[in-house]
C-alpha positions as CSV (number, residue, x, y, z in Angstrom):
1,X,34.1,86.4,110.8
2,X,36.4,89.1,109.5
3,X,40.0,88.5,108.3
4,X,41.3,91.5,110.3
5,X,40.1,89.8,113.5
6,X,41.8,86.5,112.6
7,X,45.0,88.3,111.9
8,X,44.8,90.0,115.3
9,X,44.1,86.7,117.0
10,X,47.0,85.1,115.2
11,X,49.3,87.9,116.3
12,X,48.2,87.6,119.9
13,X,48.4,83.8,120.1
14,X,51.6,83.2,118.1
15,X,53.3,86.5,117.9
16,X,53.2,86.3,114.1
17,X,51.8,87.9,111.1
18,X,50.0,85.7,108.7
19,X,52.0,86.0,105.4
20,X,52.0,82.8,103.4
21,X,50.2,79.7,102.1
22,X,51.3,76.1,102.4
23,X,49.9,73.1,104.1
24,X,51.4,69.9,105.1
25,X,47.7,62.1,109.5
26,X,49.6,63.1,112.3
27,X,52.9,61.6,113.1
28,X,55.5,62.9,115.5
29,X,59.0,63.0,114.0
30,X,61.7,61.3,116.1
31,X,63.7,63.9,117.8
32,X,67.2,63.7,119.3
33,X,66.8,64.6,123.0
34,X,68.2,68.1,123.8
35,X,70.1,68.4,127.0
36,X,70.4,71.3,129.4
37,X,73.8,72.9,129.2
38,X,75.8,75.0,131.6
39,X,75.1,78.1,129.5
40,X,71.4,77.3,129.0
41,X,70.3,80.9,129.4
42,X,72.1,81.6,126.1
43,X,70.5,78.7,124.2
44,X,67.2,80.4,123.4
45,X,67.2,80.2,119.6
46,X,65.3,77.4,117.9
47,X,67.4,74.9,116.1
48,X,66.8,73.6,112.7
49,X,65.5,70.4,114.4
50,X,63.0,72.6,116.3
51,X,61.7,74.1,113.1
52,X,61.4,70.8,111.3
53,X,59.6,69.3,114.2
54,X,57.0,72.1,114.4
55,X,56.4,72.1,110.7
56,X,56.1,68.3,110.4
57,X,54.0,67.7,113.5
58,X,50.6,68.0,111.7
59,X,51.7,65.6,108.9
60,X,49.2,65.9,106.1
61,X,46.2,66.8,108.4
62,X,45.5,70.0,106.5
63,X,44.3,70.1,102.9
64,X,46.1,73.1,101.2
65,X,42.8,73.7,99.3
66,X,40.9,74.3,102.6
67,X,43.6,75.8,104.9
68,X,46.3,78.5,104.8
69,X,49.5,78.0,106.8
70,X,52.1,80.4,108.1
71,X,54.9,80.1,110.6
72,X,57.4,82.2,112.4
73,X,60.7,81.4,114.1
74,X,61.8,83.7,116.9
75,X,63.6,83.5,120.2
76,X,62.3,80.6,122.4
77,X,59.6,79.4,120.0
78,X,58.5,78.2,116.6
79,X,54.9,79.0,115.9
80,X,52.7,77.6,113.2
81,X,49.2,78.9,112.3
82,X,46.5,77.4,110.1
83,X,43.4,79.4,109.1
84,X,40.5,77.7,107.2
85,X,39.8,79.3,103.9
86,X,36.4,80.3,105.2
87,X,38.1,82.1,108.0
88,X,36.0,80.4,110.7
89,X,38.4,77.8,112.1
90,X,41.9,78.4,113.5
91,X,44.7,76.1,114.7
92,X,47.8,77.3,116.5
93,X,50.9,75.3,117.3
94,X,53.8,76.6,119.5
95,X,57.0,74.6,120.0
96,X,58.4,76.4,123.0
97,X,62.0,76.3,124.2
98,X,62.7,76.1,128.0
99,X,66.5,76.1,127.6
100,X,67.1,75.7,131.3
101,X,64.5,73.0,131.7
102,X,60.7,73.0,132.1
103,X,59.9,72.8,135.8
104,X,56.8,71.2,137.4
105,X,55.8,74.6,138.6
106,X,55.7,75.9,135.0
107,X,52.5,73.9,134.5
108,X,50.7,76.2,136.9
109,X,51.3,79.1,134.5
110,X,50.8,77.2,131.2
111,X,47.4,75.9,132.3
112,X,46.1,78.8,134.4
113,X,42.9,80.5,133.5
114,X,44.6,83.9,133.6
115,X,47.1,82.7,130.9
116,X,44.2,81.7,128.7
117,X,42.5,85.1,129.2
118,X,45.7,86.7,127.9
119,X,46.0,84.2,125.0
120,X,42.4,84.7,124.0
121,X,41.8,88.2,125.0
122,X,39.8,89.0,121.9
123,X,37.1,86.6,123.0
124,X,34.3,87.3,125.5
125,X,32.9,84.9,128.1
126,X,35.9,82.6,128.1
127,X,34.8,79.7,130.4
128,X,36.8,76.6,131.2
129,X,34.6,73.6,130.6
130,X,36.9,70.8,131.6
131,X,40.5,69.6,131.8
132,X,42.1,66.2,131.7
133,X,45.5,64.5,131.6
134,X,47.1,61.4,130.0
135,X,49.8,60.9,132.5
136,X,51.7,58.1,130.7
137,X,52.3,60.5,127.7
138,X,52.6,63.7,129.8
139,X,49.7,65.2,127.8
140,X,47.3,67.7,129.2
141,X,44.1,69.1,127.6
142,X,42.0,72.1,128.6
143,X,38.7,72.9,127.0
144,X,37.0,76.3,126.9
145,X,33.9,77.9,125.4
146,X,34.1,81.5,124.3
147,X,32.3,84.0,122.1
148,X,33.3,86.5,119.4
149,X,31.2,88.6,117.1
150,X,28.1,86.8,118.3
151,X,29.6,83.4,117.4
152,X,30.0,80.7,120.0
153,X,33.4,78.9,119.9
154,X,34.9,75.8,121.4
155,X,38.6,75.9,122.2
156,X,40.7,72.8,122.9
157,X,44.3,73.4,124.1
158,X,46.8,70.6,124.5
159,X,50.2,70.9,126.2
160,X,52.8,68.1,126.2
161,X,56.4,68.1,127.4
162,X,58.1,65.9,124.9
163,X,61.6,66.4,126.4
164,X,63.0,68.4,129.4
165,X,63.5,71.6,127.4
166,X,60.7,71.6,124.9
167,X,57.0,72.1,125.4
168,X,54.4,71.7,122.6
169,X,51.1,73.6,122.7
170,X,48.3,73.1,120.2
171,X,45.1,75.1,120.2
172,X,42.0,74.4,118.0
173,X,39.5,77.2,117.9
174,X,36.3,76.1,116.1
175,X,32.7,77.5,116.0
176,X,30.3,75.4,118.1
177,X,28.4,74.6,114.9
178,X,31.6,72.8,113.7
179,X,31.9,70.4,116.6
180,X,32.1,67.4,114.3
181,X,35.1,69.0,112.5
182,X,36.6,69.9,115.8
183,X,36.4,66.2,117.0
184,X,37.8,65.0,113.7
185,X,40.8,67.3,113.8
186,X,41.4,66.7,117.5
187,X,41.6,63.0,116.8
188,X,44.1,63.6,114.1
189,X,46.4,65.6,116.4
190,X,45.9,63.6,119.6
191,X,44.1,60.3,119.1
192,X,44.7,59.2,122.7
193,X,43.2,62.4,124.2
194,X,41.1,64.0,121.5
195,X,38.7,65.4,124.1
196,X,38.1,65.1,127.9
197,X,34.7,63.4,127.3
198,X,36.3,60.4,125.5
């Protein structure tokens, strides 16, 4: 797999360029709930708390010797990207701001196949395999298969609404031949819903 392709995918999925290196068991930092204000349409910039949350979410899941990390902060999102040193595995995290509140109808867009085709437009034969939900934790998982450059991939995409104005998305994109690694990293991120088959 070529670095240029990975950079393009990173730009498409997270809107960021891949500039730097740094890597950080998964624990979710305690966050102070953010409320919806009267001037919510103006509150689209991530706070320092948003940035810290996104950067700390993975804990020490990624070994700096095996993964490169970059992140961007822009209006309505903090995006973190990890690329394996061999350039075969990718992880994307988006901490998204819905300053006027995330509505139930927003799930239809977030989880729609058409949205995934846009996110993963560099891939061919993108097929939804399964989806599942952990209602008590408001956690949703969608799994896809896809191809790129004659390589078969498995994509797992989680979305969780951790407060009324913040949605967390995490996507793991691993070659099919690396399913064991995919399962291992999935369990580190979301042990209660690492895959729909468990």
